[in-house]
C-alpha positions in Angstrom: 39.9 39.3 31.2 40.7 42.3 33.5 40.4 41.3 37.3 40.6 43.4 40.3 41.5 41.5 43.7 40.5 43.6 47.0 42.0 41.9 49.8 44.2 43.0 53.0 45.9 39.6 53.1 49.2 40.0 50.9 50.0 36.3 51.0 46.8 35.6 49.4 46.8 38.3 46.7 50.5 37.4 45.9 49.8 33.7 45.3 46.6 34.4 43.4 48.5 37.0 41.5 51.0 34.4 40.2 48.3 31.7 39.4 45.6 33.9 37.7 48.3 36.2 35.9 49.9 32.9 34.7 46.7 32.1 32.8 47.1 35.4 30.7 44.5 37.6 32.7 45.2 41.1 33.6 45.3 40.9 37.4 45.1 44.0 39.5 45.7 43.8 43.2 45.1 46.4 46.1 45.6 45.5 49.7 43.8 48.8 50.4 39.8 48.7 50.3 39.5 52.5 49.8 41.9 52.3 46.8 39.9 49.4 45.5 36.7 51.5 45.5 38.5 54.4 43.6 39.9 51.9 41.0 36.3 50.6 40.5 35.2 54.3 40.0 37.9 54.9 37.4 38.3 51.6 35.5 36.1 48.9 34.1 36.9 45.4 35.5 35.5 42.1 34.0 35.4 40.7 37.5 36.3 41.9 41.0 37.3 39.4 43.9 36.3 41.1 47.0 37.3 40.1 50.6 34.7 40.6 53.1 36.7 41.0 56.2 39.1 43.7 56.1 40.2 46.0 59.1 39.6 49.5 57.8 36.7 49.0 55.4 35.0 45.7 55.2 33.7 44.2 52.0 30.1 45.0 52.8 31.2 48.7 53.3 32.8 48.5 49.9 29.6 46.9 48.4 27.4 49.8 50.0 29.7 52.6 48.8 29.4 51.1 45.3 25.7 50.9 45.7 25.5 54.6 47.0 27.7 55.6 44.0 25.1 53.7 41.7 27.9 51.6 40.3 27.3 48.3 42.0 24.9 47.1 39.4 27.7 47.3 36.6 30.1 45.0 38.5 30.7 41.2 38.7 31.9 40.8 42.1 33.0 37.4 43.6 33.1 37.7 47.5 35.5 35.7 49.5 34.9 35.2 53.3 36.9 33.2 55.9 33.5 32.8 57.7 30.8 30.6 56.3 27.7 32.3 54.8 24.4 31.3 56.2 21.8 30.4 53.6 19.9 33.6 53.9 23.0 36.0 54.1 24.2 34.3 50.8 20.8 34.5 49.2 20.5 38.3 50.1 24.0 38.9 48.7 23.3 37.3 45.6 20.1 39.1 45.2 22.1 42.5 44.8 22.8 43.5 41.3 26.6 43.3 41.1 27.2 40.3 43.3 28.1 37.3 41.1 29.1 34.7 43.7 30.1 34.1 47.3 32.9 31.8 48.3 34.2 30.5 51.5 38.0 30.5 52.3 40.0 28.3 51.8 39.0 28.2 48.3 40.0 25.7 45.7 41.7 27.5 42.8 39.5 25.9 40.2 36.4 26.9 42.1 37.6 30.6 42.0 38.4 30.3 38.2 35.0 29.2 37.6 33.4 31.8 39.5 35.4 34.4 37.8 34.9 32.9 34.3 31.2 32.5 34.5 
């Protein structure tokens, strides 16, 4: 499985890189959301892990950019957020074609694995 992780927190991406990479998945990381958008435009990923709260370009802005480019529907994005999702926000996000799951940090590794495998 080819996984892209877009998250400004290098501690999280380094940890998950070791854990997910050790399972034999191709795991790509960018700590720059703009670079993440460009990677998505150029390559096909089986799953994308996307942090919602990044300083220069938020996860919502990444999603809106992919939607404008008409490539959101072709993605399987797992959203991570340090803030809890309200029922309505989560429901609205999951209605968007391309959004696969919404998880609250801190996450259990098995919960993340389940989200990216399904």
